[in-house]
N, C-alpha and C positions, 0 to 999 in steps of 0.2 A: 594556584589562584583560590583566593578565599571568597566564600560564597555566602551571601545573608540569606535569611529565609523571610523575608517580608512579602506581603502579597502584592501582585503585580497591578491590582484594581479593587473595586468594591462591587459586591453583589447586592441588589435590590429586588425582591419579588415584584413584577410588573402585573401580576393578575393572569387571570386564565382567559383563553379564548377558545369558543367551541369550534372554530374551524380554521383552516390553514389559509384562508384568504384575506384575513385580518392583517393590518399592518403590525410590524413587530415592534414592540415598545422599546423606546431607546432613553437611556439615561447616561449624561455625562460621567466620567468617572475620572478621578485623579489617579496616577500610577506612581507608587512608590517604589524606591529602588530595589530590584530583585538581585542585584550582584555587585561586582566592584565597583566602587565610586570613581568617577571619571570616566566611565564606559557610556557615552550618550546614546548608544543603541539599546539600552536596557530599559530607560525611563520612558519608552514611547509607546507603551500598551495599555490602553483602556478596555475595560470590560463592561458591556452592555448586557444586563441579565435579560432573558427572553421570556421571563415567566414559565407559563406552562401552555405553549402554542401547539396545539394538538392537532394532526391531520390524518386521513385516511383517503389518498388521492383517487385510488382507482376502485370503483365500485361502491364505495363509500357505504359498505356494510358495517353495522355495529360489530360484528365479528371477524371483520378484515384486519390485516396488519395495519398497525398505526405508528404514528412517530411524535415526539415532542422535541421541540428545540430548546434546549436549556441554558446554552451560553452563546454569546456574540463577543468576540474579543478581538478589539481593533488594533492592529500596528499602524502606527502614524507614519513610520519610515519604512521602505522595503516590503516584502512579502515572504512567505513561507514557501521554499522550493521543495522540502522535503520533510518527512514525518516518520517516526517509528514508535510503535505504542507497547507499553510492558503492561502486566497485570495491575490491578488494582489502582484504576485510573492515572497511571502516569504515561505521560507523552513527552518525545523528544521532538523537536523541530529545528530544522536547519533552514536559515534565512538567505537572502540574496547579499544581505550585508554582513555575511561571515559569521553570524551570531547562531550560537545553539543554545535554545532554552530548553529547561525540564520543567513541565507543568504537572500538576496533580489538583484534579477536580476544578479546572479552569484558572488556577494561579500559578505563575512563574516562580519557583521557590529557589532555582540553580540556574546559572549560565556559564559559559566559557565561550571565548572568541578565537576563530581560527585566522592565522595570517596568510592561509593559502586561497583565500578569496571565497565566492558563493558556494553554497553546499548544495551541489545538485541531487545527491543522494545521500541516505546514512542507513545503518543497519545496526542491531544491537547483538553483541555477544552476551547473553544475559547473565550465565552464570559467573563470568569472569568480570561482569561489570564493565564492558568495553564497548565503545562507540567507534564506528568505522564511518569516515567523512569523505566524500568524493568531491573534487575541486575541479574548477575551469582550468587550472594550470597543470593538470595532469596528475596531481599528487592525490593519494589516498593516505590520510592521516588517522592515527589510531590513538585514542583517548581512554584514560582508564579513571574510574570514580575512586578516590582513596577517601580516608577519614576525614570528617568534618566538610563534607559537601565540597571537596575540592575535585576538579577534573585535571588531570595531568596527561600532556601529550607523551606517550610512552616510545612511538616510534612512527616511521612511514613506511609503508610497503616498498620494497625495491628489489630489483633483481640481483641475483648473485655476484654478476659482473660490477653492478653498482655498489654492493657492499664492499667487495675484494679491493676495489680501486678507490673507494670513498668517492664515488662519483656524486655528484649534486644533481643529475639529471633526474626527472620525474618518473613515475609508474609508467605513464603513457606519454606519447608524444604530443596528444592533443586532450582536450578537456575529458574527464571521466563522466559519463553521462547517467550511469547507473550501477547499483551493487545489488548482489543478491546473496543470501547465505545457503549453503547446500542444504536439501530438505531432509537428510537422513542423520541429523545429528550435529550440523554445523562444523564439520571438519574442513570444509573448503568454502572459500569466497570467491565468487566472480565478479569482475569488473569490466564493464563495458565502455567502449570509447569513441570518441569522434575520430580516431585514428583507424577505425574500421576493423579493430580486433577486441577479442574477448580474452582476457587472461584469468587464470586459475590459479588461486594462492591456497597453500595449506596453512591452516591456522592452529590444528589440532594434530596430536599424533606424532608419526614418523616426520622428522624433517620440518619442524614447524617453522612458519614465518619465511617460506620459500615459494617463489614463481616455480610451479609444477608444468605448466603446459599455456601456450600462446594458441587461440584458435583464430585463424586468418580465412576463414572462408566467405565471409561477407564482402561485397564490393563497396559498401557505403557506411557511414556512420552507424554505429550501435545505438539504439534509442531505447531498448528494453530489454529485461532480464526477467526469468522467473523459473524457480525450480521446484520439484516435487520428488521425494525419494531420490533415485539417480538420476532422474531425468533433468534435463536443461533445455529451455526454449530461449531464443535469441531471435530479436527483431532487428531490421536494419533500415534506413533509408532507401536502400537500393529496392525495396519493394519485396522483400523476402522475409520469410519467419522460418527458422530452423529449429528442428527438434532432436535433442542429441541423449545419448545415454553414456553415462559415465563407466568408465572400466578400470580397475586396478589390476596390474601385473608386475611381473618380476619376482624373484624368489621371495621376498618379503612384502610382496604387493605394495611397494613403496612407489610406484611409477603409475601414473595416471594419464589417461588418454580418453577422449569423447568421440564415440562413433556417431556419425551423422544417420539418423534413421528416416527424417522425412523433411522436405523442403515445401512449403506453401508459397506460392507466388501470387501477389495481388496485383491486379492492373487497375491502374487510375486511382490508387489509394495505397498508403503506408500504414505500418502498424506502429502506433503511438504507445500502447500499454499491453502488457501480458499479465496473465495471472494463471498459475497451475494449482488448484485447491485439492484438500484432502480427500474429496470424493471423486477424484480422478477426472477432473473436467480440466480443459484447456479452454481459456478465454483470450480473445484479442481484440483490443479496441483500435478502430480505425479512422483515419483522418477524414472519412466522408460520412462519419456519424453513426457508423454501424458497430455492434459488437456480435462477434461471432464465437460460438462454442463448438468444441469437440470432445467426444468421449477419448481420454488419453489411452485407454486399452484398445479402442477400434484404431486409432491412428498407429499405433505401435505394432499391433498383431494383424491387422488386415490391410489390404489395399484401398479400402473406403476412408476417405478423408474429406467426404463432403460435410459442410459445417451447417449447424443451425444459425440461422441469421435473426439477431435480436436488434430491430432498428426501431428507434423513436428519436433519438437525439437529433436536432437540426444543424448541428456543427460537429466539428471534430471531437471525438473521445481522447481524452489526456489521461485519465487514470481508471485503474480498475481495483477492486478489492472484495475479496470473500471472508466469509465467517469462517473460523476454526469448528465450531459447534453449532452450526444453524443452517437454514435452507436459503438466505441470501446471497446474492451477488450485487455489487454498487459499480455503476459506472459514473465518471465525472466527465463534464464536457466544457466546451469552450462555450456553449449556448447558456452557461452558468446554472446548469441543474446537475442534479445526482439523480439517477434512475435506479430505483431498487427492484431487481428481479428475483422471483421466487423460483427455486430449482425443484422440480418435481421427480419423483421416484420411480417414473414409468417410461416404456421405451417410447422413443420418439416417433419410429417408423410405424409403431403400431396405433399410437394413441395422441399423435399431434405433438406440438412443442414441448421440450422439456423445460423452458422457461417462460415465464409470463411476468409482465411488468405489473407490480401491486402498489408501488408508491412513487412519487417524483418530490424529491426536497427541493425547495426553491428558497432563496433568500440572499444568496451572493449577486454582488453587482459586477463581478468581473469573472472571467474563464476560472472554473475550478482546476487547481493545480494539482492536489493530491488528496488523497482518502486513507484513512487508517481504521481500524476496528478493534473492539475488544469486547470483553463478556463481563458481567457484573450481577452478583446474586444478591446485591443490597436491595432492600425494598425501597421503591420510590413513594412518592407523596400519596399515592392510592392505596399503597399496601402492598401493590404487585411485586412480584420477585421474578429473576430469570429474563433478562431483556439485555440488548446490545448496546454499546456505546459506539458511536460513529463521528469521527472528527473529519472535517473537510475544510482544505484551505484554498483560498483564491488569491489571483493577481490584485484583487482589490485591498489586500492587506488583512483580510479578515479570517480568522480561524472560527468556526463554528462548531459547536458540540451538540449531537443529537441523541435522543434515546429511540431505539426502533423495537416496537413489540411484536412478537408473532402470535397474535391472536388465534384462535381455533377457527377452522373453516365452517361454514354452516354444514348441517348434518347431510344435505342432500348431495353436496361435492364430497363429503368423506365417503358416502356411500359407493359414488361413482368411481373414487380413486382405489377403495377396496376391491370392487369388481375388476378394474383394470389390473391391478396387482395380481389377483388370482389367475386372470386369463393368461398374464406374463409368466407366473409361475409354471402354469401348464404348459406353455410355449417352450421353456426352458428344459423342462424335463422329457419334452418329445424330440430333443435335439440328439 
């Protein structure tokens, strides 16, 4: 399918706002076709530039972390269900109208449409330029970018039995709700479904494109998956969240199994979102508005699984994201806000909470559906370098693009942190 490279909207600087309480500047924008002619799902994007709307919600100290809303992009039909970010401002979005768009700096420049229905989850195999899409009909489709900006569907994940018998049955019996790439090089893909199972697919190495394991421990639909190194976390509507460790066995280590290490049971709430980040923290976003965090090492190596409760949302948490090289964790909610939490580097039991709320991003008029993050060294309008890009999408049909800055903390807080770190080092040496 051929792609055109015209912009999906126009941008106009709307000026600066000194506080985040001012109204967001709006400007109507006509949308040019960003893909194949005749696709009515492409010309429904308008871009309203937000200018430089700056905020520092919590504390409002001049050296506190700050944010800037830099783009507001409106979809007239449908809304974004899933996102996947690539380096250098490139973002993939999957919509409930089966359309995948590729964005760069707020402009949709490529797209393709899937015949398998709404795209509940998507992930990227970056080096191979492949996109995996999860659908309501139980299918997982695999697309590859070829020359000329064209995306071609190269396969659909299926079992060996389906392949040998040329069956048209789908990957799962019911909708695929979530996808996750293994955290130690991307050799495996995990898919969670409303059919209560998690399937493990090998996409690199020995036996590529094969189903290697089906996990059937949960008694309800799988709502969220997350990975870090060889760890896998799965959450279900049955009110449980499991933590697994992947093991390879056999003479050639070509066989795979997942060993259950811990089960967390939640009473009166279910886990809607999970995140395992590079600093060995595990996060869960709950239907009661709470975000819980654990030290992954503590959960795996000890019997202590008491979480830190990060509570500020007024409604269910729907999505979580963390930074690969940064101190922030983001939680999106049905209450239409995105909370930004700073992760501390001190021991929670000795010195209080490991996470503090530093910002609340507001602007969506509907529940926040998904969040993605990226890092950029480009200088902004003020000349500052080294900040994070945050993408947020809502059921209001809006995609917002934010900059989040990590300003230095006031010196008195730095001294306290240094003192706490020295105490913690002394405590560890005495063990």
